[in-house]
N, C-alpha and C positions, 0 to 999 in steps of 0.2 A: 504494500500500500504506500509506503514511504517513497519507493521508486516511482510510482505513478504520479505522486504529487510533485516530485522533483521534475519530471518531464513536463507536467502541465504548467508549472510555474516558470519553466524555462531556465532552471538553475543548473541544467546539464545532467547527463546520464552518468552512472557510476563508471562507465568505461571512457568517458570524455570523448565520445564519438559523434556528438550532435552539435549543431550550431543553433542559433535562435530561430532561423527560418525553418529548419527541419522540425524543431520542437513545435512551432506554430502549426505545421501541417498535421502532426500526429495528435495534437491536443484534443480535437473533437472526438477522435476514436477512443483515446484513453479516458476522456471524461465520461463517454457513454458506458464504458466498462465499469468505471468507478460507481456510476449512478444506477447500474442495472440491479435487479433484485438479488442476483446471486453474488455480484461484486467479486467474482473470481474465487469465492470461498466454497470448498467442498463440504458436503454434508458429513458431519462427524457421526459415526454410527452410534446407535443405542445398543448397549450390551444386554441381550436377553439370555438369562441362565435357566436351564431346565434341570430340575433336581427331583430325585425320588422322594416322595412324601414319607416322612418318618425318619429315614436315615440321612436325608440331605445330600446323598451321593449325586454327583453330576451324572447325567444320562446322555451318552452319545446316541447318534442315530435316531433322533426325534425330529420329525419334520413339522414345520409350521407353514400354513398356506393362508394367504389373504383371500378376501372375497373376489379379487380379480386374478387369482391363481398364481401370484408370485410365490415361489417356493424357497424355503430356508431350512437348512439341516444343521443340527448341532454337531460340533466337532468333538474330539476326545475329551475335552474339558466341559462338555455340555453347554457350550456357548454358541450363540448366533450373533453376528454383527449385523443388525438391522439398519439399512441405510437408504430406504426408499424416500426420496424427497417429498413425494406426493402424500405420504402418510405421516410425516413427522408432525407432532402436535395434534394429531387427529385420533379420536377413539377408533380403534381398529380391531376387527374380529380376526382371530387366527384359529383355523382348524388345527388340531393336534393329532398327529399320527405317529405311533411309536413302536409297532411290533411288540406288544406286551407291556407297554407303558401308555396309560391313557388318562383322559379327563372324563368324569361322569357325563352322561348325555343330558342335554337340556330338554325342555318341553317339546321341541321340534325334532329331537333325535340327533342334534349336532353335538360333537365333542370338541370343545374349544374354549378359548378365553378371550376377553376384551382387554386390551392394553392401550395406553396412550404413549407411544414412543416419543422420546425427546432426545435431541443430540447430546451425547456424552452421559446420558442417564444409564442406570443399571436397573433392570427389571427381572423378576423371578417368576417362574412357572413351576408349580408342584404337580407331579404326575403320579398316579397309582401304578404300582407294578402288579400285573396280573399273571405273570409267568413265574415259575419257580427259579429258573436260572437268572442270574444277575449280569447285565451287560457291563463288561469292562471297557470295551472300546475296540478300535480298529488297529491292527498291528502292521499292516502293509499299505502301500499306496501313497499318494501325495496329499499335502494339506491336512495332516492329522490335527494340527492346531491352527488352521488357516483363519477360522473365525476369531479365535482368541488373539491372533497376531494382528488382525485388523483393529482390534481394540487396544493394542500396545502390550499384550501379554505373550508369554512363551516365545519371545523373540530369539531365544538361543536354540530352538529346535532345528536340527539339521535335516534337510530334505535328502532323500536317497536318490531321486531322479526316476524312481519307479512309480507308475500311476495305478497299476493293477496287476494282480497275479492270481493264479488258479491253484487250488489244492495243495496243501502243505504236506511235506514229509519231514520227519525228525529222526535223529539218532545221536546218542551220546557216544562220542568218539575222541579218544586221547585227551580227556579232560575238558572238552568243550561240547556244547550242544550244536550240532550241525542242522541247518535248515535247507530245504529245497522246495521250489515251487514250479508249477508247470508253465504254460504259455503266459508271457508277461507283457503287459501294456506299458509302452514307453511314450514320452512326449512326442517323438517324431513319427510314431506309427501305432495303430491300434493294438497290434500284437507284434511288438518289436523284437522280442526274443522268444524263439520257439523251442529251444533246447535246454530248458531248465535254468533258472537262476538259483543262487545259493548264498548263504550267509552263515555266520557263527555268532553265538552269544555264550555267556556263562551258562553252566548247567542249570542254575537257578537264577534267571535273568531279572526277576522282579523283586524290588525291595518291599513292595506292598501289594496286596491283592484287592485293591479297590481303585476306582477311577480317580483321576485321569490316567489312562494307560500310557506309559512311556517305555516301550520296548525298543531298545537301541540295537539294531541289527548291523553287523559288520559284513557288508556284501563283498563277494569276490568280484574284483573290478578289472577293467582293462587299463593300459598305461595312462589313459586320460582320466581315470577315476570313475568311469561309468560302469554300472553293473553289467556283467557279461554272462554268456552261456557257459555251462559247465558240463554238458553231456551231449555233445554233438557226435552222434554215431554215424557210421557210413550209411549212405542211402539218402534218398530224397524225403522231404517232409519232416514234420516235427518229431522230436524225441521226448517221450515221457518216461520218467523213472519213478518206480514205487518200490515197496518192500525195502525201504531204506534202513540199514542196520549195521552195527559194528560187531564183527566176530573175530575171535582169536584163532590163529592157526596152531599147529601142533607145537610150535616153539613159543607160543604165548604172545606173538605179535598181532595186534589188532588190525583188521582191514575193514574199511568202510565200503559196503557193497550195496547193490540194488539190482532190480530187474527192469530192463528197458523195453519199450515197444516203439516201433516206427509206425507213423500214421500217414495215411494218404486220404485225399478227399473221397467221400464227405467226412467221415471220421472212422476209417477202417484201419485196423491194425494189420500190417502185412509182414511184420517180423518181430520176434521177441528174443531176448537173450539176457545174459548176465553181464554186469559191468562192475568195475572196481575203481576206487578213488586212487589217483596217482598223487602221492604226498608231495612230490617235487613240482609237478605241473599244476597242481590244485584243480583237477578236473577228473571226470569219470572217463575211463577208457573201456572199450569193448573187451570183454573177457571170453565170452563164448556165445555163439548163436545157437538158440534152442529150437527155433522153428521159423520157417518161411512159408507164407501162404502159397498154395498151389491147388490145382483142381483135384489132385489126389490127396492133398492134406489141407483142407480148408479151415479146420478148427484148431485154435491155439490149444496146446496141451497144458497139463497141470504145471504151473510154474509158481515160484514165490511171488505173491502180489499182496497189495493192501498194506495194512499197518501191522508190523510184527509185535509179538509179545514173547517174553521168556517165561518158561514154565519148568519147574522141577517136579517130576512125577513122584508118587509114593515110594518108589525104589531109589530115589535120589538122583536119577538121571536128568540132565538139563536138556530141554527141547526148545526149539524155536517154532512158534506158531504163527501162521499167516492167515489173515482173513479180513473181510471188509463187510460187516464187522466180525461175525462169528468165525472161528477157525475152520478152514477148509483144507489145511495142508500143514504137515509138520516134518521137521528134520532135526537131527542132533544139532546142538547150538555150537557148531564149529565151522571155520572157514572151509575145511575140506569137505564136510558133509553138505554144506550149502551148494557146492558146485558139482555134486555127485548125484544124479537122478536116481541111482539105485538105492539111495538112502532116504528118498522122499516117500511120504505116505499120505494119501488123500484121507480127509476126514469128512464126515457127513454132518453138516450143521443143522441145528434146530430150524425148521422152515419158518416158524412164526412164534411170537410171544403173545401173551394174553394181557389186554388192557386192564389195569387195576381199577379203572373208572367204571367200565361197563361190561367187561368180559369178552369184548370182541377181539378177533385176531389182529395182531400188529405185525406186518411183514417188514423185516429190516431190509434196507437198501444199501446203505454204506455207513461206516462208523468204525469204532475202535474199542477194544477191551484192554483192561489192565488190572493188575493186582492192587488192591487198596489196603494199606496197613491199618488204617483207622477202622474200617469196616471188617477187616480180616476176611474179606471175600473178594471175588472177582467182580468188577463193575464194568458196565458198558454204556456208552452213549452212541445212539445211532439215529439215522434218518429213516423215517417211515416211507415205504413205497406207496405212493398214491394215497396220502393222508388228506385230512381236511382241517382247516380251510385251504391250505396250500398243498398241492400234490407232492411236492418235493421240498417242503419247508417245515415239516413237523419233526421235532427232536424228542427222543425218549430215553429214559434211564432204566437200567435193570441190573440185577445182581445174580450171582451163582456161586456155589461152593467150589466148582471146578471150571476151568476155561471152556471145556467141551460141553458144559451144561449138566443137568437141565437148568435153563434160565427161568427165573421167577417172573412175577407179574411186572409189567412195564408201566412206568409213570411218565406222562408227557411233561417235559420241563421247558419247552420252548416252542413257540408257534409264530408263523408269519402270515401276513395278509397278502396273498397273491405274490409271493416271492420265494425264491429257492435258497436253501442253506444246505449245501451238500458236502460230502467227504469230511465229516467231523473227525477230529483227532484229539484224544486226551493228552494232557500234559502232567502225568504223575511225577515227572522229574522236577517240576516247579516247586513242590512243597515238601516239607519233611514227611517221613513215613507215617507219623502218628497224627497228621493234620486232617481235620474234617473237611478241608477245602479241596475241591476238585476243579481243575481248570480244563476247559476244552475250547476248541475253535472250529470254524468251518468257513466255507466259501459262500459269501453273500452275493447273489447274482440274480439278475432278471431272467437269465436263460431258463428255459423249460417251464416258465410260469405263463399265465394268460395275458401276455402283452402288457405288463405293467410299465409305468414310466420309470426308467432306471434312476436310482437314487444317486445324485451327484457325489462324486468322490468315493462313496462307499461301494458302489457297484463293482463286482468282480474283484473283491478283496477279502482279506481274512479278518474276521471279527471274533474276539475272545469273550468267553462267558465264564462265570463262576457258579458252581453248585456248592451249597452248604449241606453236607451229608447229614447233619443233625437237624435239618428242617423236617418238622413232623409230616409235611406233605409227601415226603419220600418213604414214610414208614411202610406203605403197602409193598414196596419193592423188596422189603426184608422178609416177606412171607415166603416160605419154601413151598 
């Protein structure tokens, strides 16, 4: 503003580049800007915080919509930076949509609140949690604290350069927790990396188990510091790696291994094999081809897939179980047995579980099992096949005395309104063995739902949740 006045008064510009005549020519333009309603001033956002009623926890992934359908979504700190000039200082209705976090309906059936945003002001919305799982936040993608940063907070958060990624894999290997994801969205292309991205963290990467979630991932990068592919196998098309696990060889040396598949359009696997992490090159290398699609051999054989779990049988022998979610395959838990099909054995999983709520069958689609020291039982979190209200967005919890079952009654812990949440993965390594807290995550995506409007920033990313196993609503899962 001071610079504009200097120009108008003819006192000269700060660069001393104008004379009195040029100042006279620009004076009308500058004066019109000075006297305009906006006067070159940006609208300072109003900070809207969404918190869980009772606990006061910030709630990520809550959407507010105005009556003219402008959309705002809370970041990992539960914050929205509201900056619409046309609604500043006006009483404004916001629909509140939260996948398990909601506002009671009014007389017309609307769920929302009236607020009067003001620049620089802070407002708060309390929402009721209707699901058993508690949302911690998003672990991948860009702008995890973007709304907060617009309000001058969390400015030290470092962006990874990744905007979205599919389906997590984890393994504890050589004192670190290794992470891997499938197809990855980059700023320069919707699916910029097709051959797995990867990162490491501490084995217990979280200092606390409440929001806001700050999971700092150390990605494997190229010389420019950009996250890079780590599993490019020979052949055309993307490479997907699953069954991510660290196994000792006969000398006690650990090897990070996985099962890869090569994909061609539309989404057909045409080759699968075993791959091993190269500790020097920091990437997966092809170890052995197990199958190549042909007319005479069109079906992929039994291979290690899904999320592994270690199990010691009553005789004291340690096995590696593979399943997605329930075990379909086992082999001795050694590097040598893992690569020897003669030591592999197929298992027949339980085809469905029983809903604790109404006794109806619940068919698992994908998920993970793990031993839980606090419950002293095996626990599972899995996605239901063709559930309601979302066909691939309903998550259930169950328990068993043995990993091969029988599994008890299932309790729904997470639900979505026309959205998908697939390939959930437990994180038993995050917490002490005697902790009642169970952490899991999954891929939040509009894919396979009924044409929903994708949620900005969250879509095609990993979202973490917390289950408190001492929650009385989980008691039915303990019934044998």
